[in-house]
N, C-alpha and C positions, 0 to 999 in steps of 0.2 A: 297584669295590663288593665283588665273590666275596673279595675278599684280604682284607677287611672282615670279612666277615664265618665265614672259614675261622679270622682270629685269635679270634673271640668264640667260639667252636668251641673250641678249643683251649684256652680261659680257662675255660669251662663244665666242660670233659672232668678238667682239671687240677681245677678244684672239687669238682666228684662225687665225683676219689680222695681230698682230706681227706676232704669226708665221708665216703664208705667206712671212713677211717678210722675213724672218730668211731664210724662204725657195729658194726666191730668190734670195737675198741676198750672200745665206749661202759661204763661199771660199771650202767648197768642197765638192763631192757627197752624202757627209754620214751627211752633216746635211741638204741638200736637201732629204731624203730620209726621214732622221728624222722627218721633217719639215712635210712632205707631212701622214708619218703616225698618227703624233700628228691634224695631222689636220681633217686626217680621222677619230679616235676616237672622236672627240667635234665631229662631225661632228656626230655617230651615241646616243654619251649621249644627244645634241640640239634633234634628233627624239624621244626618248625619252620623253626628254618634251611637244615637240610641241604634240602627243600622248595625253599627260598628264592633256593637256590646251584643246585638244577640246575633252575628257572623251573616248577615241578612245585606251587606251594603248596596246590591245591586240594586234588594226593592224601595229599597228607603231613598237611593239615590232620584229613581225615578219623584216618589213623591215629594222630596226636597225642591228638584228641579221645578216642580209642576207649581209648587206653596209658594217658590222663589217667584218665579212669573206671573201668578196671581197676584203676588204683595207690590211687586214693581207696577202691575196694570191702574192698581187700585189706587198706587201713591201718585197715579199719574193722569186718573182722571178726575182725582181730589182738587190735585193741583192745579189741574185745568183751570176746574171749576169753582174755586177760587178764587183764579184769576180774572175769572169770566167775574166774579164780583167786587173782586176789590177788597173779602175781607180780610183784612192781613192782622189788625190789631185787636186786643181784646174789647176797648169800649170802642168799635166802631159801629155797633148797634149803636149804640145811645148817641155815636156822634151825628150819623143818620138821622135818627129821628131830631133832635134838634134842627138836622136841616131840615128837615118834612115841615117842623111847625113853623122856623120860619118865615119859608117860599109858602107858608097860609098864611100867615100872618102881613104880608104880604099885596096877596090878594084881597086878600078880606078885610 
């Protein structure tokens, strides 16, 4: 049974690395936020699997719940922050710079 759980854990780690690639190479901020949220969720599942392997599910479930709560709060905070800034596209910084230049050229 432990070998099966270890195999599932390794599979989750591989999926986490693929998601990490999407988080790094994601063209938009939403892609990056979703990648971090997915990695956090997989980490929570991985903690429960580790607890099952070590026969200490009670301790690891508490840690997993705390980690999932922190992941959820961090995702909400980041979503609210980016929603307030309206910075969702990859080239939004360049677009904002161009708009500032146009406003400055009209004034002066």
